[in-house]
N, C-alpha and C positions, 0 to 999 in steps of 0.2 A: 504493500500500500504506500509506503514511504517512497519507494522507487517510482511508482506511478505519479505521485504528487510532484516529485522533483522533475520528472519528464514533462508533465503537463505544464509546470511552471516555466520551464525552459522553452517549451514549444510556444506558449502564449506570450513570452517575453523575450524571444530570441533576438529581436532587433535591439532591445535595451541591453542585453548581455553583450552583444557584438559592439554596440556603441561604447560601452564602458571599457571593453578590451582595447578598442581603437584609441580611446582617450589616454589610457595608461601607456600604450605603445608609443603614441605621439609625444607624450610628455617626456619619456626617456630618450626618444630619438632626436627631438628638436627642442632646443632651449626656449624658443619663442612660441611654441605651439599653443600653450595654454595662456598666452598673454591676452589681455583684455581686447586689444586691437584685433588679434587674429580670431578669437572666439566671436567677437562682434561681427566681423566680416563673414564668418561661416554662417552664423544665424541669419544675417541679412540675405545671403545667397539662398539659404534653405527656405526662407520665407516665401520667395517667389514661386518655386516649384511645390513647396509644401502646401500652399493654399490650393493649388490645382489638385494635389493628391487628396486633400480632404474632400473636395467635390467628387473626385474619382471613386472614393471609398463608397459613397452612396450608390453610385452606378454599379460597381462590382458586387456590392452586397445584394443587389437585386438579381444578380446573375448576368449582368450586361458588361459592356466594355465601351469606352468612348475614345476613339482615335482622333477626334476633332479638337481636343482641348488645346493643342499647340497652335492650331490655326485660329481658334477663337481668341487665344492669348494675343496673337499678332493683330487680329482685327481690332481689338480694344486699343492696342498700342498705336496703330495707324489712325484710328478714329479720334484718339486724344489730340493728335496733331491738327486735325481738321476742325475740332470743336474747342480749341484752346482759347478762342476769343470769347466764349460764352462764360457766364457766371459759373464758378466752380461746382456748386451743387447741381446745376442744370447739366453741365458737362458730364459729371460722374454718373448721375442718375440715368441720363439718356443712354450712355454707353453700356452701363450695367443692365439696363432694360433690354437693349438689343442683344447682348450676349446671352442673357437668360432666355430670351425668345429663341435664339439659335439653338440653345441646348434643348428647349422644349420641342422644337421641330424634330430634332433627332428622336426624342421620346415618342412623339406622335406617330411618326412614320414606322418606328420599330413596333409600337404597341398595336396600332390600328391597321397597319398594312401587313403585319406579321412578316417583316423582313429581318434577317439576323442583324444584330447590332454591329458586328464587324463590317458588314457590307455598307450599311447606312452611314456609319461614322467615317468609314474610309472615303466614301463619296463626298461627304460634307467637309472632311479634312482637305481634300483637293480643291473643292469648289470655293471654300472660304479663303484658302490661301491664294487662289487665283484672283478673288475679289480684292485682296490686299495689294496684289501687284498692279491690278487695274487702277486702284485708287492712288497709287504712287507713281504712275507713268512707267511701269516696268520694274519697279523695285528701288526707287530713289528714297533714301532716308529723309524723313521730314523733321525739321528742327522744332523743338517746343521751347518757348520762351516765357510761358506763364509761370511766374515765380511761386504763386500760391500752390499750383499743381505740383511743380517739381519738389516742393518741400515734403510731399507725401513719400517720395522715394529717397530724399537726401536728408530730411530733417531728423531730429531726435526729440523724444518725449522726455521732458524734464532734464534735457541735456545729457541723458544717459542711454536710453533705449531707442534704437533706430525705429522710426515710425513704421516701416514695413514689418518689423518683428512684432511690434505692438498689435498691428492689425492681424497678423498671423495668429497671435495668441487669442485675440477676440474671436476669430473664426473658429479656432479649435474648441473653445469653450461653448460657443453657440452650437457647433455641430454635435458635440458630446451631449449637450442638453436635449437637442432634437432627437437623437437616436435613443437616448436612455429614458427620457421622461415624457415623450409625446406619443399619441396614438400613431402618428405617421412613422415615427421611428420604429415602433413595433411592427408596423405593416411592412417596412423595408426588409427586416429580417425574415418575416413570414413569407414574403414573396420569393426571396432568394433561397430560403430553406426548402420550400415545397410549394410551388405555384398552384398546383391543383388543390392542395389542402387549404391554402390561403383563399382560394376562390370559394371553396365550400364554407369557409368561415366568414364569407361576405365581405372580404377585402376587395376594394376596387383595384384590380391588378393594373389596368391601363393607367389610371390616375397616379398610382404609386410610381410607375416607371417614368411617366412623363415628368413628374415632379423631381425624381432623382436626376434625370438628364438636365432639367432646368437648373437645379442646384449646381451641377457640374459646369454648365455654361456660365452661371453667375461667378463661380470661383475662378474659372479661367479668365473671365473678363477682369475681375478684380486683380488677379496676378499680373495681367497684361498692363493694366493702368499703373500699378506700382513700378513695374519695370520701365515703362515709358517715362515715368516721373524720375526714376533713378538715372536713366540714360539721357534725359532731356531730349528725346527723339522718338518718333514713331517709325518703327522698322518693320517692313513686311516679312523679313526673315526671322523676326523675334519668335521665340518659342519653338523653333525647329527642333524636333526630337523630344520635346518636353512630354509628349504623350507616353513615351517609353519610360522616362524618368518617373512620372507620376504613377504609372502602373507598377513599376519596380518598387517604389516606396510602399505602395499598398500591399503588394505581395510579401515584401520583406517584413512588413508589420504583422503578418499572420492572417490577413484576410484571404479567404478561399476564393479562387477565381470562379468557382461554381456558384458562389453566393451563399448568403444565409449565416455566415460566421465571420466575425472580424471586429475591429474597433478603430476608432479615431486615434486613440492613444498609440496603438501599434503603428498606424500609418505615420504619425508624427516621428516616432523613433526611427522608422524606416527611412524617412526623408532626411533625418539628421545623420544616419549612418552613411547615406550616399554623399551628403555634404562633407562630412568629416573625411571620408575616404578620398573624395576629390581633392580636398585641401591637403591631405597627406601626400598625395601623388604630385601635386603642384609644388609642394615644399621640397620634394626630392630633386626637382630642377631639371635633371637630365632624362626624364622619362617621357617618351613620345606619346602623342595622343592615341596612337594605335595600341600601344601597350596598356595605357590607362583603360581603354575600352575592353581589352582582353581581361584585365584584372576585374573590372566591374562586372563583366558578363559571367566570369567563373564564380565570383562571390555570390551573385544573385542565384545562379543555377544551383550552386551547392546548398544554399539556405533553403531554396524551394524543395529540393530533393529531400533534405533532412526533415523539413516540416511535413511533407507528404508521407514519409515513412512513419513519423510519430503518430499521425492521424490514423494510418492503417493499423498500427500496433494497438491503438486505443479501441478501434472498432473490431 
């Protein structure tokens, strides 16, 4: 019984364990690894992809997948450059509304047209990215000079905490509250765990899926806005590959790709693991991008295999 508890504890908190190991390893290897400046930079970088991963968690918990998050991220970035002359609340709300609707469209087509999520979101990934290039005359980066907006990406809360990190924390707590303490949260787990059983229990399957994809679109748009504010530019190539990063963070955090089991906490630790690993490889200095990708891929595959074996042992 003790062995099973230890195994379940490690399985459900594998990302946390790996994160701690990496932090200890980095501390001994690099003298400035645990410095305030370095840790702040890591958290700031993690916040952009972490917010996307939080939204992705809702989708994967329902048994779906969203490959369009990187393109929606770019759409928000480019849109910010076009609407920077508007009042900041109008600018932010307009863009977030659009990205939420884009996510909802994914959910509507998937739910009501009965088309696999992979196909639908792959199509919208390409289509939305194409729109970004059209908006920027073939991919020209658009400068953003709105000082109030750029403070969202470059500013600090109380002079200590980067604003993107603060927003990431707020998103985390809101997502945890929704999944743990609301009827919608319970329906997300129910739909992902057993869709037929959820239907018999009178859950509105289609509405749950549409809402999950809408949340994913909102989070992707929010991440894109923060990145645009950080870079002071709207870039049509922004978020390229972020869909894989977000999915990796969710999977590393222990959420099953088949749906029904997972947590926001795990996703957050998964995102931090990826951020810390990337930081360690950058500090190495002489490591090529190709080798970094190999190491990242091997790590993710190894953890997924380990987690799947633990679930099989339990069953």
